[in-house]
C-alpha positions, -999 to 999 in steps of 0.1 A, spaced: -1 1 1 13 31 -10 16 59 18 5 95 19 17 125 40 -9 145 63 1 174 39 -13 156 9 -47 147 27 -47 182 39 -47 193 7 -78 179 -6 -109 202 -1 -136 179 9 -173 194 15 -206 186 21 -234 188 -7 -270 179 -13 -279 163 -46 -306 184 -63 -307 163 -95 -299 129 -107 -300 122 -146 -288 90 -167 -256 94 -183 -261 73 -215 -228 84 -233 -208 69 -202 -190 40 -210 -199 24 -175 -235 31 -163 -234 64 -146 -254 93 -132 -249 129 -140 -253 150 -104 -262 185 -102 -249 193 -65 -252 223 -44 -224 232 -21 -238 264 -9 -227 303 -17 -190 298 -17 -190 270 -42 -227 271 -58 -235 241 -81 -210 215 -92 -219 187 -114 -204 150 -111 -205 119 -130 -211 91 -106 -213 54 -114 -242 44 -85 -266 30 -110 -262 -3 -91 -276 3 -58 -296 38 -65 -323 53 -85 -321 87 -98 -351 101 -76 -338 83 -46 -305 104 -48 -322 141 -43 -320 156 -12 -290 133 1 -260 148 16 -226 139 2 -190 142 7 -169 153 -27 -139 167 -33 -142 199 -48 -107 212 -57 -99 186 -82 -95 199 -118 -123 192 -141 -123 157 -159 -136 152 -191 -159 119 -190 -173 112 -227 -192 144 -236 -191 158 -202 -172 178 -176 -169 165 -144 -163 198 -115 -161 175 -85 -155 137 -73 -182 124 -53 -169 99 -30 -181 65 -23 -170 30 -13 -167 0 -38 -189 -27 -23 -196 -61 -34 -233 -47 -48 -220 -18 -58 -207 22 -50 -219 32 -17 -222 70 -12 -202 87 19 -227 107 34 -230 126 64 -244 106 97 -262 140 109 -276 169 87 -246 194 84 -245 228 67 -242 227 29 -205 234 21 -191 221 53 -155 212 49 -144 180 62 -121 186 91 
């Protein structure tokens, strides 16, 4: 296993966002959704592609608070530019979203 320093971890800007919209992403090679996520006043709305189709239906995602890295450069996925990286865990059943255990303010930073 590779090791990372605390400074590497601290350079990640991981924020709480709430999913406002989830649409199928038919152009993606692997089944995915395009998510529109609200990160509050400072960051506003960001979009991300997420391979969540095995465990979540689009309407189940709306209103879910998630954690995402918001300071990676944009990444092109098919014809779409992903603006943040939604965090999840690869389980046997599919990707499980990392979410908050209790409601948090939108835009709160992982600390």
